[in-house]
N, C-alpha and C positions, 0 to 999 in steps of 0.2 A: 265594572264600569257601566255595564248595560243598565243596571238599576239606577245609578246616578243619572245617566242620560234620560231614562224614562221619567224619572221624577222631575228633573229640570224642564223637560219638554212638556209634561203635564201641567206644571205650574205656569209655564209661559202661555199655555193654552187656556189658562183661567181655572184649572182644577185645584181643589184643595188636596194636598198630598199627606198621607199618613203612612210612613214607612216602618213596618214591623221588622226590626233588626234581627229577631230570632228566626225569621223566615228567609234570610239572605245568607250568603257566605261564599267562600271560595277565594277571597283575596287575602293577602297578608294583612295582619292587624293594623299596621300603620296606614296602609292604603285605604282600608275600610274606614278607619277613623276619619281620615281626611275627606272621604266621600260623604260620610254622615254629617260632618261639619258643613260641607257645601250645601247639602239639602236643607239643613237648619238655617243657614244664613240666607238662603233663597226663600225661606218662609214655610218650608215643610216641617212636619212634626215627626220626630223619630220616636218610635214607641215599640211595644211588643205585641205579639199575637193576642194575648189575653186582654190587654187594654183596648186594642182595636175591636175585638169581638164584643166587649162589654159596652163600648161606645155605640156600636151598630145595633145591638139588641140589649138595652140597659135593664129591662125588667125580666129577670130570670124566673119569675113565677108563671109567666104565660108564654106561649109560642110567639115569635121564634126564639125568644130569650131562653126558654126552657130547654130547647134543643141545643142552643149554644152552650149553656151551662153543662149539659150532659156530655157534650163533646170535650169541653175543657176538663171535666172531671175524668174523662177517659185517658188522659195522659198527654195532652199537648205539651210541648216544652215550656218550662217556666221562664 
């Protein structure tokens, strides 16, 4: 629930929120699904670590994208 509240508070403060679901956990599946739907309904984007990383550093041919690509290749969760 801390993640849900942090996302909702950030959006209320005017921030764009991208929540990588593969970086969260600990709640029962139904509870987590309900929280993710709330984030989406409030305008947040539910995504994964790989998609978020490629959004932040879209060109993997030059730094910092090159470093992001190397980290992703090293075995972050899919």
